[in-house]
C-alpha positions, -999 to +999 in steps of 0.1 A: +557+148-365+579+176-376+615+170-367+637+199-355+667+206-376+703+207-363+719+241-369+755+243-381+767+277-372+799+278-391+780+276-424+749+293-411+729+263-422+705+238-407+708+201-413+686+170-411+695+133-416+669+108-430+678+073-420+676+042-442+642+031-428+627+066-430+613+091-455+611+128-450+584+152-461+599+185-469+575+215-464+585+249-476+565+278-465+538+254-453+535+235-486+547+200-493+576+203-518+589+167-520+596+134-503+632+131-490+650+098-495+676+086-470+706+109-467+718+142-452+702+175-462+713+211-455+692+242-458+699+279-454+696+291-418+666+313-426+650+290-452+612+286-443+614+248-444+603+220-420+607+182-424+584+155-411+601+121-407+580+090-412+593+055-403+587+027-428+596-001-404+570-027-394+556-018-360+532-033-335+502-017-319+483-029-289+446-023-283+444-031-246+415-041-223+385-035-244+353-044-225+327-057-250+294-077-249+291-109-268+260-120-287+248-138-256+253-107-234+284-117-216+310-090-210+346-099-220+378-079-220+400-084-250+435-072-258+446-075-294+479-069-312+482-055-347+513-053-370+515-026-396+538-004-416+535+028-435+535+024-473+527+060-483+543+086-461+525+115-477+491+099-471+499+088-436+510+124-426+484+144-445+452+123-448+446+120-411+457+139-380+475+109-364+477+077-384+485+056-352+454+069-334+433+064-365+444+028-368+437+023-331+401+035-336+397+013-367+407-017-347+384-008-318+354-005-341+362-038-360+367-056-327+333-044-314+315-055-346+331-090-346+326-097-309+290-085-308+281-110-335+296-141-317+286-160-286+312-165-258+317-202-269+323-191-305+347-165-293+368-189-273+367-216-299+378-195-329+404-171-318+425-175-349+395-169-372+386-139-352+420-123-359+414-129-397+380-113-395+394-082-378+422-080-404+396-081-432+375-053-416+404-029-408+428-034-437+409-014-463+403+017-441+439+017-431+450+016-467+432+048-474+457+067-452+488+049-464+491+022-438+493-015-446+479-038-419+497-071-421+484-091-391+459-089-362+457-114-334+441-117-299+466-116-271+442-119-241+405-128-236+395-122-200+361-135-188+342-124-157+349-143-125+315-158-124+319-172-159+354-185-150+340-203-120+313-219-142+338-230-168+361-245-140+331-265-127+324-278-162+360-288-167+360-306-133+327-323-140+341-334-174+373-348-157+352-366-131+329-381-157+358-394-178+373-410-146+340-427-138+337-440-174+372-455-172+364-471-138+332-485-152+350-500-182+376-517-160+348-531-138+330-545-169+363-560-181+370-576-147+334-590-145+339-606-180+372-621-169+356-636-138+327-650-159+352-665-184+372-680-156+341-696-140+331-710-173+365-726-178+365-741-143+330-755-148+340-771-181+374-784-169+375-798-133+412-807-138+420-770-138+403-766-105+425-794-090+456-778-104+446-745-087+440-763-055+474-780-057+491-746-064+473-731-033+485-761-012+520-758-024+520-721-016+508-728+020+532-756+025+561-735+014+556-710+043+573-718+076+551-730+104+522-742+083+508-777+087+487-790+058+465-820+063+453-839+032+427-865+043+417-874+007+448-868-014+435-890-042+405-867-047+429-839-057+447-861-083+418-878-100+382-867-107+354-881-087+332-908-103+301-885-104+322-858-122+316-832-095+345-810-082 
């Protein structure tokens, strides 16, 4: 945009300051005369000059809430953020009417092309790759009007409520399935432990008697319990027939 100049009445001059991060395009009688470097410039009060100031700082641009259809015909709303800077002030000011609006349109078109070629699952799984694809599509058009596009990324991907509900059901089913799997694994482990215990007891009757003695000691240690042992010898020695 053209920047109005400050008039200094004592010297009948008008003045403009170009900051360190700016460049100025000096137009005299409607023609570009030169690019002004950072500094202070004074012109005669009646000189037919105008100056356009262009910032060279890196800036961010947001393309918000674009409703688009994926390859599997699901509507998504995407917000992306682009970082850019002007590398050629003359091109940026003269090649297009408004380089920011032009960049906005380039990003919109690139986003539409990329999203329409992907399914919803691909879109959700490859957000970082999607940003790189957008950058590749928009970087060359932007360079033609003096803008360097340095980064493009997705900030938000909003799905329809129906799709969100389906995804939540899938997540819940996945959690339930994993919980059931863990429970089944524990049950199998417990069954194996019981089978191993039964095998050990069958092969070693002495172990059975030790467990019986432990159980009797536990009962006897509690107040008020009376333990009757009619055949104490059977607990201490195996029976002749080898049965428990």
